[in-house]
N, C-alpha and C positions, 0 to 999 in steps of 0.2 A: 507403321500403321499412324494415320493422322485423321483427324475429324474436321468437319464442317457443317454449321448448322444452317439450314435456309428453311425459313418458315417453320413448320413443325417436324422437317426432317432432320434427324441427326446422322450425318452421313460418316461412315467408317470405311476407309481406304486400306488396302491390305497389298502386300508385294505379290503375293500368290494366291490361287485358289484355295490351296490347302489352309494357309494361314487364315484366310476369309472363313472357309468353313469352321474350323476350330473356334474362331471368335463367335460366330452366330450360336453354335451348339452351347458353348459356355455361358453366354450372355442369356440365352433360352432358358437353360437348367436353372440358372439363378434367379430369373424371373419367374417360373414355374414355382420354385420353392417359396417365393415371396408371396405369389398369390394364395397358395396352399396353406399360408399361417392364418387366413382368415376365411377360407373355404374348404368343404369336404372335397370337392373335386375341381378340376380346372378343365374347360372346354378348349380345343386348340383345332384349327383348322390347317392343313397342310397343301402345299402345292406339289404336284406330280410332275417333275421335268429333269431332263440331264443337269441342268443348271443349279438342282438342289444336291446333287450326289455328294459334294464334299461336306456339305452341311449334314446330311443325313447319317452319313458314314460316321462323322464324329459324334454326333447325337447318340447313336446307338451303341457306342463304346462307353459312355458315360455310366458310371455305376450308381450314381446318387441321384438319379430322376426316378421318383415315384410313380412309376407307369401305372401302377393299380389305382391310381386317382386322376387319371386321365381319361377323358373323353374325347375322342379323335374324330373329325371329319376331313373332306377334302374337297377342295374347290370346285372341280368341274370332272365332267365325263362324256365321252362320245356316246352320242344316240346310236343304237344298233349294235352297240360291241359288247359281248359278255365280259364280266368281270374276270373271266380265266383267259381272256385274249392277251397275247403279250404287249399289246400297246395301251390296254385299260389302265387308266390311271390308279384306280383302287389296287390292282395288282401292283402296279409300280410302288406303291407305299406298303403294301405287304412285303414285297420282295426286298425293299430297301431298308424297312425300318420295323414292321410290326410281326415279321417273322423271327426278329432278333428280340424285340422287347414287346411284351404284351399289354396292351392298354386294358383298362376296365371294360372300355367298348370302342369299337372302330365302326362308325356308322359309313358304309360304302353307298354311293350313289348306284343305281341299277339302270345301265344304259339299254336294257331289253324290256323295262317297264313301260307302261304308256307315258309318254314324257310328261303330258300335263298333270297325271296323277303323282309322278315320280317328283315332280317340282313342289306339289302340295305335301307330299309326305316329308320331304326333306326340309321344307320351310317350316313343318311343324316341329321336327326334331330340333332344328336350329331355334325355334321360339321355346321349347322346353329346356334346352340347354344353352343359354345365350353363350356367344364366344366370348373368352377372355383374351385369346391370343390368335392371331392370324399371322401364318407363316407363309409367304408369298414369294412369287418372282414378277419380273416384268418381261414382256415379250419385245421381240424386235419392232413391232408397230406401236409400242407402248401400252400393249393391253394388259390388264391384270384381270386373273383367272381368264376366261375367255370373253370378257368384256372388251371386244376390238372397238376400234372408233366408230364404226358404223353402227354400233348396237348399244354402245356405252350411254348409260345415262346417270348422272351423278344425283338424281331424285328419283330413281326407280322405285316404283311401288311395289315391286315385286321382291321377295327376298330370294328366290331362285326362278331362273327362267330359261326357255330354249333360245338358242340363238343359231343363227347362220353364220358358219365361220368365213372369214375373208381369206383371199389366197395367200396373203402374206402370212397369216397365221398356220395355214395348211401346208405352207412351203417350209416353214420353219421346223414343222414335225420331220419333215423329209431331211432338213439340214442336220437336225439333231440325230438321226439315224432311227428314227422310231418307225418310219414307212421307206419303202424303196422307191416310191414315185409318188407323185401329187395325186394322180388318180386314186391311188389307195387309201388316201386320207379322207375319213367321214367329213361330210359337209355341214353336219348339225351336232350341237352339244348340248348339254345341262351345264349351266354354270351360276354360281353365287353371283349376285348381283353387287355392283360397287357399294350401294348403302349396307348390304349385308357385311361385307368385309371392313368397310370403314366405322362399323358399330363396335369392333373389339377395342378394348381399350389399350391394347399394345399390339404393333404390327412390326414383325420382323422381315425385311424384304431382301432377298439374297440375289444378286444380279452379278454374275461373272461374265467375262468374254467379250471379245471385240466387238461381236455381232450385236451387243446391246449398247454399246458405248452412245451412239447417237440417240436412242431412246432413253437412256440416263440423262444425257444433256438436255432433252427436252422435259423430262421429269422434274428436273432441279431447277433449270432456267427458262423454259418455255412459259406461256401462258397457261393458266389452269383451265383447261378446256377439253372436250372429248376427243379433239384430235390427237391427244396423247392421254389417254384415259389414266395412266399412272400418275400425272401431275396433281391428281386431287390429293395424293398423299401428303401433300404440303399441308393440308388441312386436317389432318388425321389428329386423333387424341394424343397418341405417340407413336412415331415410326422411325424405326431404326433401318437404314439404306446401308447394306454391306456389299462393298465392291473389291474386286481385284484391280491391278495394274491396268488391265486392257479395258474393262469396263468404265474405269474412271479416266479414260484417255481423254477425253474434252472437257473435263471439270477445271 
């Protein structure tokens, strides 16, 4: 493992996905315990994607995380998809984490609710329990959550919004094995906006795999611009970027 600092990004590179996942879980658990020294509860938003599997598997094995003091959120959800659908992001988190470890509460986005009403409902929950920690990934097109380049706004006035997904994001879901074909992937989603994510005092960003290597390069060294939404992470309060050998290829 070696470290590299660029702006407010602390980049941590590992030989394998397994080592990377274990490191994220260890560092996150330590940070949770630190936050809880001064608060009754900690509010965390999680990403739902295959890129997070090594991290989540390591996290759920940890015995010293005070789950009963955690308020859980997730970054995004498809519009029109039930929470029980195999591709639902809230189901992903239940299957990979919350069926093993029970938080104080897990606030799931409802893809079947009226989209604008759901945005308002979820924004109010975030207002009531502001995020302490954001656990995110980076998409192949540089998106964070579902803030694809064509809808990303670094000054977005909304906390949660409806977005049309670009074809790169939809194809990534096929590449990840979540859907069999592009036409099966929903075209719209609910997402936390970039200011909502950036408001978290600490961001843990987990990005393995060769398909993410060019987006990682643009995040770290490209212009801070919505053409690569993740580039804004260089201006975060504190952001730890975890990579494996493949995703760090161009650094």
